[in-house]
Short mmCIF file of the C-alpha atoms (twelve columns), coordinates in Angstrom:
data_MODEL
# 
_entry.id   MODEL 
# 
loop_
_atom_site.group_PDB 
_atom_site.id 
_atom_site.type_symbol 
_atom_site.label_atom_id 
_atom_site.label_alt_id 
_atom_site.label_comp_id 
_atom_site.label_asym_id 
_atom_site.label_seq_id 
_atom_site.Cartn_x 
_atom_site.Cartn_y 
_atom_site.Cartn_z 
_atom_site.pdbx_PDB_model_num 
ATOM 1   C CA . MET A 1   0.000   0.000  0.000   1 
ATOM 2   C CA . THR A 2   1.187   3.514  -0.792  1 
ATOM 3   C CA . VAL A 3   0.144   6.233  1.621   1 
ATOM 4   C CA . CYS A 4   0.193   9.796  0.308   1 
ATOM 5   C CA . VAL A 5   0.815   12.327 3.069   1 
ATOM 6   C CA . PHE A 6   0.009   16.008 2.679   1 
ATOM 7   C CA . ALA A 7   1.672   18.260 5.253   1 
ATOM 8   C CA . SER A 8   2.952   21.704 6.116   1 
ATOM 9   C CA . SER A 9   6.344   22.978 5.044   1 
ATOM 10  C CA . SER A 10  6.430   25.605 7.796   1 
ATOM 11  C CA . SER A 11  9.397   25.421 10.138  1 
ATOM 12  C CA . ARG A 12  7.810   27.815 12.667  1 
ATOM 13  C CA . ILE A 13  5.152   25.604 14.204  1 
ATOM 14  C CA . ASP A 14  4.623   23.928 17.569  1 
ATOM 15  C CA . ASN A 15  6.957   21.000 18.285  1 
ATOM 16  C CA . GLU A 16  3.980   18.738 18.995  1 
ATOM 17  C CA . TYR A 17  2.991   18.892 15.320  1 
ATOM 18  C CA . GLU A 18  6.536   17.878 14.380  1 
ATOM 19  C CA . ALA A 19  6.492   14.996 16.874  1 
ATOM 20  C CA . ALA A 20  3.201   13.736 15.427  1 
ATOM 21  C CA . ALA A 21  4.592   13.885 11.860  1 
ATOM 22  C CA . ALA A 22  7.742   12.025 12.925  1 
ATOM 23  C CA . ASN A 23  5.699   9.410  14.786  1 
ATOM 24  C CA . LEU A 24  3.540   8.843  11.708  1 
ATOM 25  C CA . GLY A 25  6.618   8.495  9.474   1 
ATOM 26  C CA . LYS A 26  8.136   5.975  11.883  1 
ATOM 27  C CA . ARG A 27  4.941   3.907  12.054  1 
ATOM 28  C CA . LEU A 28  4.439   3.921  8.282   1 
ATOM 29  C CA . ALA A 29  8.030   2.745  7.770   1 
ATOM 30  C CA . GLN A 30  7.777   0.060  10.443  1 
ATOM 31  C CA . SER A 31  4.582   -1.212 8.801   1 
ATOM 32  C CA . ASN A 32  6.365   -1.515 5.430   1 
ATOM 33  C CA . LEU A 33  4.014   0.942  3.783   1 
ATOM 34  C CA . ASN A 34  5.281   3.083  0.915   1 
ATOM 35  C CA . VAL A 35  5.063   6.819  1.523   1 
ATOM 36  C CA . VAL A 36  4.547   9.511  -1.108  1 
ATOM 37  C CA . TYR A 37  4.776   13.139 -0.086  1 
ATOM 38  C CA . GLY A 38  5.511   16.593 -1.481  1 
ATOM 39  C CA . GLY A 39  9.301   16.239 -1.459  1 
ATOM 40  C CA . GLY A 40  10.049  19.074 0.973   1 
ATOM 41  C CA . GLY A 41  12.899  19.108 3.447   1 
ATOM 42  C CA . ILE A 42  11.512  21.342 6.189   1 
ATOM 43  C CA . GLY A 43  8.439   21.574 8.386   1 
ATOM 44  C CA . LEU A 44  6.185   18.568 8.822   1 
ATOM 45  C CA . MET A 45  7.186   17.304 5.390   1 
ATOM 46  C CA . GLY A 46  10.815  17.185 6.451   1 
ATOM 47  C CA . LYS A 47  10.050  15.547 9.821   1 
ATOM 48  C CA . LEU A 48  7.904   12.897 8.142   1 
ATOM 49  C CA . ALA A 49  10.600  12.116 5.556   1 
ATOM 50  C CA . ASP A 50  13.381  12.045 8.161   1 
ATOM 51  C CA . ALA A 51  11.435  9.526  10.255  1 
ATOM 52  C CA . VAL A 52  10.663  7.278  7.284   1 
ATOM 53  C CA . ILE A 53  14.331  7.307  6.234   1 
ATOM 54  C CA . GLU A 54  15.628  6.747  9.791   1 
ATOM 55  C CA . ASN A 55  13.356  3.712  10.093  1 
ATOM 56  C CA . HIS A 56  14.475  2.251  6.742   1 
ATOM 57  C CA . GLY A 57  11.150  2.908  5.035   1 
ATOM 58  C CA . ARG A 58  10.370  3.641  1.411   1 
ATOM 59  C CA . ILE A 59  9.554   7.243  0.560   1 
ATOM 60  C CA . THR A 60  9.025   9.015  -2.733  1 
ATOM 61  C CA . GLY A 61  8.981   12.773 -3.047  1 
ATOM 62  C CA . VAL A 62  7.018   14.538 -5.762  1 
ATOM 63  C CA . ILE A 63  8.152   18.118 -6.260  1 
ATOM 64  C CA . PRO A 64  8.017   20.809 -8.951  1 
ATOM 65  C CA . SER A 65  11.356  21.752 -10.485 1 
ATOM 66  C CA . PHE A 66  11.121  25.367 -9.275  1 
ATOM 67  C CA . MET A 67  11.107  24.128 -5.663  1 
ATOM 68  C CA . ILE A 68  14.321  22.230 -6.290  1 
ATOM 69  C CA . ASP A 69  15.791  25.399 -7.798  1 
ATOM 70  C CA . GLU A 70  14.868  27.169 -4.538  1 
ATOM 71  C CA . GLY A 71  16.511  24.420 -2.465  1 
ATOM 72  C CA . TRP A 72  13.250  23.330 -0.834  1 
ATOM 73  C CA . ASP A 73  13.656  19.618 -1.609  1 
ATOM 74  C CA . HIS A 74  14.758  16.973 0.897   1 
ATOM 75  C CA . SER A 75  18.336  15.970 0.058   1 
ATOM 76  C CA . GLY A 76  17.995  12.573 1.779   1 
ATOM 77  C CA . VAL A 77  15.066  11.309 -0.309  1 
ATOM 78  C CA . SER A 78  16.568  9.091  -2.995  1 
ATOM 79  C CA . GLU A 79  13.424  8.727  -5.111  1 
ATOM 80  C CA . MET A 80  12.296  12.174 -6.177  1 
ATOM 81  C CA . ILE A 81  9.802   12.657 -9.004  1 
ATOM 82  C CA . VAL A 82  10.268  16.116 -10.508 1 
ATOM 83  C CA . THR A 83  7.234   17.745 -12.117 1 
ATOM 84  C CA . SER A 84  6.844   20.835 -14.239 1 
ATOM 85  C CA . ASP A 85  4.290   22.520 -11.964 1 
ATOM 86  C CA . MET A 86  2.058   22.215 -8.896  1 
ATOM 87  C CA . GLY A 87  -0.880  20.717 -10.801 1 
ATOM 88  C CA . GLU A 88  1.238   17.925 -12.250 1 
ATOM 89  C CA . ARG A 89  2.721   17.303 -8.798  1 
ATOM 90  C CA . LYS A 90  -0.680  16.845 -7.190  1 
ATOM 91  C CA . LYS A 91  -1.962  14.686 -10.060 1 
ATOM 92  C CA . ARG A 92  1.060   12.400 -9.771  1 
ATOM 93  C CA . MET A 93  0.650   12.096 -5.996  1 
ATOM 94  C CA . PHE A 94  -3.017  11.114 -6.388  1 
ATOM 95  C CA . GLU A 95  -2.097  8.557  -9.063  1 
ATOM 96  C CA . LEU A 96  0.348   6.867  -6.676  1 
ATOM 97  C CA . ALA A 97  -1.947  6.942  -3.623  1 
ATOM 98  C CA . ASP A 98  -3.862  4.023  -2.168  1 
ATOM 99  C CA . ALA A 99  -4.601  6.099  0.941   1 
ATOM 100 C CA . ILE A 100 -4.318  9.782  1.824   1 
ATOM 101 C CA . VAL A 101 -3.383  11.310 5.156   1 
ATOM 102 C CA . ALA A 102 -3.572  15.065 5.758   1 
ATOM 103 C CA . LEU A 103 -1.374  16.398 8.536   1 
ATOM 104 C CA . PRO A 104 -1.817  19.995 9.679   1 
ATOM 105 C CA . GLY A 105 -0.807  22.500 7.050   1 
ATOM 106 C CA . GLY A 106 -1.544  25.720 5.258   1 
ATOM 107 C CA . VAL A 107 -3.577  26.500 2.170   1 
ATOM 108 C CA . GLY A 108 -1.600  24.053 0.009   1 
ATOM 109 C CA . THR A 109 -2.416  21.172 2.341   1 
ATOM 110 C CA . LEU A 110 -6.034  22.318 2.591   1 
ATOM 111 C CA . GLU A 111 -6.306  22.458 -1.194  1 
ATOM 112 C CA . GLU A 112 -4.857  18.951 -1.540  1 
ATOM 113 C CA . LEU A 113 -7.187  17.569 1.124   1 
ATOM 114 C CA . THR A 114 -10.310 19.117 -0.368  1 
ATOM 115 C CA . GLU A 115 -9.376  17.956 -3.866  1 
ATOM 116 C CA . ALA A 116 -9.009  14.418 -2.485  1 
ATOM 117 C CA . MET A 117 -12.529 14.726 -1.072  1 
ATOM 118 C CA . THR A 118 -13.840 16.007 -4.399  1 
ATOM 119 C CA . LEU A 119 -12.218 13.132 -6.289  1 
ATOM 120 C CA . LYS A 120 -13.634 10.623 -3.824  1 
ATOM 121 C CA . GLN A 121 -17.103 12.183 -4.016  1 
ATOM 122 C CA . LEU A 122 -16.986 11.706 -7.794  1 
ATOM 123 C CA . GLY A 123 -15.634 8.145  -7.621  1 
ATOM 124 C CA . LEU A 124 -12.269 9.143  -9.133  1 
ATOM 125 C CA . TYR A 125 -10.372 8.152  -5.985  1 
ATOM 126 C CA . LYS A 126 -11.519 5.227  -3.835  1 
ATOM 127 C CA . GLY A 127 -9.061  4.963  -0.949  1 
ATOM 128 C CA . PRO A 128 -9.290  6.281  2.602   1 
ATOM 129 C CA . ILE A 129 -8.860  9.961  3.409   1 
ATOM 130 C CA . ILE A 130 -7.582  10.442 6.939   1 
ATOM 131 C CA . ILE A 131 -7.361  13.811 8.660   1 
ATOM 132 C CA . LEU A 132 -4.729  13.780 11.431  1 
ATOM 133 C CA . ASN A 133 -6.218  16.270 13.865  1 
ATOM 134 C CA . THR A 134 -3.118  16.981 15.993  1 
ATOM 135 C CA . LEU A 135 -3.867  19.520 18.749  1 
ATOM 136 C CA . ASN A 136 -7.408  19.794 17.337  1 
ATOM 137 C CA . PHE A 137 -5.926  21.640 14.335  1 
ATOM 138 C CA . TYR A 138 -8.750  20.692 11.981  1 
ATOM 139 C CA . LYS A 139 -11.661 21.351 14.363  1 
ATOM 140 C CA . SER A 140 -12.943 24.366 12.398  1 
ATOM 141 C CA . LEU A 141 -12.727 22.479 9.095   1 
ATOM 142 C CA . ILE A 142 -14.497 19.449 10.548  1 
ATOM 143 C CA . ASP A 143 -17.221 21.734 11.906  1 
ATOM 144 C CA . PHE A 144 -17.473 23.462 8.520   1 
ATOM 145 C CA . LEU A 145 -17.821 20.127 6.724   1 
ATOM 146 C CA . GLY A 146 -20.656 19.330 9.135   1 
ATOM 147 C CA . HIS A 147 -22.191 22.704 8.262   1 
ATOM 148 C CA . MET A 148 -22.009 21.786 4.556   1 
ATOM 149 C CA . VAL A 149 -23.867 18.554 5.315   1 
ATOM 150 C CA . SER A 150 -26.529 20.251 7.448   1 
ATOM 151 C CA . GLY A 151 -27.029 22.871 4.714   1 
ATOM 152 C CA . ASN A 152 -27.388 20.159 2.061   1 
ATOM 153 C CA . PHE A 153 -24.238 21.182 0.198   1 
ATOM 154 C CA . LEU A 154 -22.994 17.663 0.894   1 
ATOM 155 C CA . ARG A 155 -25.156 14.621 1.457   1 
ATOM 156 C CA . TYR A 156 -25.285 13.016 4.882   1 
ATOM 157 C CA . GLU A 157 -23.537 9.993  3.321   1 
ATOM 158 C CA . HIS A 158 -20.590 12.174 2.253   1 
ATOM 159 C CA . ARG A 159 -19.465 12.335 5.888   1 
ATOM 160 C CA . GLY A 160 -18.148 8.831  5.303   1 
ATOM 161 C CA . MET A 161 -15.580 10.078 2.768   1 
ATOM 162 C CA . TRP A 162 -13.082 11.039 5.439   1 
ATOM 163 C CA . GLU A 163 -12.045 9.777  8.850   1 
ATOM 164 C CA . ILE A 164 -10.588 11.749 11.742  1 
ATOM 165 C CA . ALA A 165 -7.505  10.516 13.575  1 
ATOM 166 C CA . GLU A 166 -6.138  12.063 16.758  1 
ATOM 167 C CA . SER A 167 -2.776  10.243 16.650  1 
ATOM 168 C CA . ALA A 168 -0.465  8.230  14.425  1 
ATOM 169 C CA . GLU A 169 -1.834  5.120  16.128  1 
ATOM 170 C CA . ASP A 170 -5.345  6.084  15.012  1 
ATOM 171 C CA . VAL A 171 -4.077  6.559  11.449  1 
ATOM 172 C CA . MET A 172 -2.541  3.087  11.455  1 
ATOM 173 C CA . ASN A 173 -5.748  1.551  12.827  1 
ATOM 174 C CA . ILE A 174 -7.807  3.218  10.098  1 
ATOM 175 C CA . LEU A 175 -5.357  2.048  7.416   1 
ATOM 176 C CA . ALA A 176 -5.615  -1.507 8.757   1 
ATOM 177 C CA . LYS A 177 -9.408  -1.593 8.264   1 
ATOM 178 C CA . LYS A 178 -10.035 -2.884 4.786   1 
ATOM 179 C CA . GLU A 179 -13.444 -1.323 4.349   1 
ATOM 180 C CA . GLY A 180 -14.359 1.080  1.615   1 
ATOM 181 C CA . TRP A 181 -16.854 3.910  1.512   1 
ATOM 182 C CA . LEU A 182 -19.444 3.494  -1.240  1 
ATOM 183 C CA . HIS A 183 -19.386 1.075  -4.131  1 
ATOM 184 C CA . ASP A 184 -20.758 3.739  -6.488  1 
ATOM 185 C CA . PRO A 185 -20.160 7.263  -5.143  1 
ATOM 186 C CA . ARG A 186 -21.531 8.837  -8.311  1 
ATOM 187 C CA . SER A 187 -24.958 7.467  -7.468  1 
ATOM 188 C CA . ILE A 188 -25.221 10.129 -4.745  1 
ATOM 189 C CA . ALA A 189 -22.892 12.790 -6.218  1 
ATOM 190 C CA . LYS A 190 -25.792 14.804 -7.561  1 
ATOM 191 C CA . ILE A 191 -27.483 16.607 -4.667  1 
# 
């Protein structure tokens, strides 16, 4: 199984977020799961990659060439897929993913997470989407998704597209469940 992890590249965040990213990387590596991520060398991306590498796991970075030119790539990741732009990067990451985990992050992470939900809603992605809610980071988003459901912008059934994890252990437990969401998501895509 290949787990795609979306995460912050900020190096100015609380250490607890970094510890959670490192713990997830360690657990993914120890479980012999392949990891795909955005290729960055700092922030939660860097901590995740460091932990996977330190625990002899398999990790693939996917990064646009301009980020390499800026020196934002992780020098220790041996398999780095270089793309021409951000759209190609995201498309490639989705193509490789059997499961998606969103760690805390900024607008880039939010955009990746919500696109994963859109793809799943339309039946174009079928794997799990797991939101790692470290320090209750995603509380407002989770509440807003509930607001979308209560306002009929999403169906009640759409709440099953994502799962909330409070720890790396929760993520691993969710990944271990072999259950899907809907056999035919398009049957309820139209509101």
